[in-house]
C-alpha positions in Angstrom: 26.7 84.1 13.3 23.4 84.1 13.3 21.1 83.0 16.1 19.8 79.9 13.8 23.7 79.4 13.7 23.6 79.4 17.5 20.8 77.4 18.1 21.7 74.4 15.8 25.4 74.9 17.6 23.8 74.2 20.9 21.7 71.7 19.7 24.7 69.6 18.1 26.5 70.5 21.4 23.9 69.0 23.0 23.7 65.9 20.3 27.3 65.1 21.2 27.0 65.0 25.1 24.0 62.7 24.9 25.7 60.3 23.0 29.0 60.3 24.8 26.9 60.0 28.0 25.3 56.3 26.2 28.6 55.5 25.7 30.1 56.5 28.5 26.7 54.5 30.2 27.4 50.7 27.7 31.6 51.3 29.0 30.4 51.3 32.4 27.9 48.0 31.7 28.3 45.0 33.7 30.0 42.7 31.6 28.0 38.9 31.8 28.0 36.1 29.0 25.0 33.6 28.9 25.0 30.2 28.0 22.2 28.3 26.2 20.7 25.1 24.8 17.1 25.8 23.3 15.2 28.5 22.8 16.1 30.7 25.1 13.3 32.9 27.1 15.1 33.2 29.8 17.9 34.8 27.5 15.3 37.3 26.0 13.6 38.2 29.5 17.3 39.1 30.3 18.2 40.6 26.9 14.9 42.8 27.7 15.8 43.8 31.3 18.7 44.9 29.9 17.6 48.7 29.4 16.3 49.3 33.0 19.7 48.6 34.6 23.6 48.6 33.3 24.1 44.8 32.1 25.7 44.1 29.0 25.6 40.6 27.3 28.6 40.3 25.8 28.3 36.4 24.3 25.5 34.3 24.1 27.1 30.1 24.0 25.7 27.5 23.0 26.2 23.5 22.5 23.6 23.4 20.2 23.8 25.1 16.7 20.1 24.9 16.2 19.0 26.8 19.4 16.4 29.4 18.9 18.0 31.6 21.3 21.1 32.0 18.8 18.5 33.7 17.1 17.2 35.9 19.7 21.1 36.8 20.8 21.9 38.4 16.4 18.6 40.0 16.9 20.0 42.6 19.3 22.9 42.1 18.2 25.0 40.2 20.5 27.8 38.0 19.2 27.5 33.9 19.3 30.1 31.0 19.7 28.9 28.0 19.3 30.9 24.8 21.1 29.5 21.9 20.3 29.9 19.5 22.9 29.5 16.0 20.4 32.9 17.7 19.2 34.9 16.4 21.8 35.7 13.0 23.1 34.6 14.1 26.9 33.3 16.1 29.2 36.6 17.7 30.4 37.8 18.3 27.2 34.6 19.9 26.1 34.5 22.2 29.3 38.0 22.9 28.7 36.9 24.4 25.6 34.3 25.9 26.5 36.2 27.7 29.4 38.6 28.8 26.2 35.5 30.8 25.0 34.4 32.5 27.4 37.5 33.4 29.0 38.2 35.8 26.0 35.3 38.4 27.0 36.6 38.5 30.8 33.0 38.4 32.1 32.1 39.0 35.2 29.2 37.2 35.6 28.8 34.0 33.9 24.5 33.3 33.5 23.6 29.4 32.6 19.9 29.9 31.1 18.7 26.6 29.8 21.8 24.9 29.2 21.7 21.7 29.5 24.9 20.3 30.6 26.1 18.9 33.5 29.6 20.3 34.2 32.4 19.5 35.7 33.7 20.2 38.8 37.2 21.9 37.2 34.7 24.2 35.1 32.7 24.8 38.2 35.5 25.9 40.4 37.1 28.1 37.6 33.9 30.5 37.9 33.2 29.8 41.8 31.0 32.7 43.1 30.6 34.3 39.6 28.4 31.2 37.6 24.3 31.0 38.2 21.8 29.0 37.2 18.3 28.8 36.8 16.3 25.7 38.5 12.7 25.2 37.8 11.9 23.9 41.3 11.5 25.5 44.7 15.4 24.2 45.5 16.6 21.3 47.5 13.2 19.7 45.7 13.5 17.8 42.6 16.8 19.0 41.9 17.3 17.4 37.8 14.8 16.8 35.5 11.0 16.4 35.4 10.2 18.9 37.6 6.9 20.1 37.0 4.9 16.3 37.3 7.5 15.9 39.8 5.8 17.9 41.9 2.3 17.0 40.6 3.0 13.7 41.8 3.7 13.8 44.8 0.5 16.4 45.4 2.6 19.5 46.0 0.2 22.9 46.7 2.8 25.3 45.4 5.9 25.1 43.2 8.0 27.0 41.4 12.2 28.5 40.6 15.2 29.3 42.5 17.6 31.2 40.7 21.3 30.0 42.7 25.2 30.3 42.6 26.5 26.4 41.1 28.4 24.6 42.9 29.6 20.9 41.9 26.6 19.1 42.9 23.9 18.9 40.6 21.2 21.6 41.2 23.1 22.8 44.6 24.4 26.0 45.8 23.3 29.2 47.4 19.5 29.7 46.2 19.5 33.7 45.2 15.9 34.1 45.1 12.9 32.0 44.7 9.3 32.5 43.1 6.6 30.3 43.8 3.5 29.6 42.1 0.4 27.4 42.7 0.0 23.5 42.0 -3.9 23.7 40.8 -5.8 20.1 40.8 -6.3 20.5 37.0 -2.6 21.0 36.0 -0.5 19.2 33.3 3.0 19.6 33.8 3.2 21.7 30.4 0.3 24.1 32.5 3.0 24.3 35.6 5.8 24.7 33.7 3.9 27.8 31.5 3.1 28.9 34.6 6.3 28.9 36.5 8.2 30.2 33.4 6.5 33.1 33.8 8.0 34.0 37.3 11.1 32.6 35.8 11.8 36.1 33.4 10.9 38.0 36.0 13.1 37.0 38.9 16.2 35.5 36.7 17.2 39.4 35.6 16.3 40.6 39.3 19.0 37.8 40.4 21.2 39.4 37.9 21.0 42.8 38.7 21.5 42.3 42.7 24.7 40.5 41.5 25.8 43.1 39.1 24.9 46.1 41.9 27.7 43.9 44.4 24.8 43.4 46.4 24.6 39.5 47.4 27.5 38.1 49.6 27.5 34.3 50.9 27.7 33.8 54.7 27.3 29.9 56.2 26.0 29.0 52.1 22.9 31.1 52.6 22.8 34.5 50.4 22.3 37.9 52.0 21.0 40.6 49.9 22.2 43.8 51.4 23.8 41.6 54.4 20.4 40.2 55.4 17.6 37.8 54.8 15.4 39.5 52.9 11.8 39.1 51.6 12.5 40.2 48.4 14.2 36.9 48.1 10.8 34.8 47.9 8.1 35.7 45.6 4.9 35.1 45.6 3.0 35.1 42.7 -0.8 36.7 43.1 -2.9 33.3 42.6 -1.3 31.6 46.0 
């Protein structure tokens, strides 16, 4: 065999090893399913972060067939499923169908990323300890809707977003990480929402990473990072 052939053989073996390592890394990736209802900007942030740590989005599920987030998933080669709540007579039957679709993927974490449905206790308890949500306020302040306008109307100087474990109580559950941003005197609710959303895109992938790395525990309703209450769980924008 010539020297050239030896080099080509070596290059092929190296390529095979790299391909094998890549496939092995993919197979070991932490499996999640993401639920959305709308544009999916937080979904996109999660997709973009998957190259930074071994998380694999197995499927994106939506109750809205026209959700732009489904296009984001399809562009990234992620399976998409629509379970339209209007096809079911009540919340319980819808949640049962939703669970059936999710469970076929055997995901270790279910991520609510703008999924605009109030979930039944049966659903929440089915995924207890592995169901998380992001909410655009500094919980426990302002659960529910219109959070940014409520912060402005209340004269708050700081607002933000929270990633939390989901409990049967709407926007309840133990808080994993929060981001804080200033409320400026000239802010409209849209201005504040845009500022908060930028921080959401940073903290949600971080919370998923911590969960995947098995770094989170809950003690007496409080989430600990590496068995401690960590300053890393409170993020402040440079503008504060």
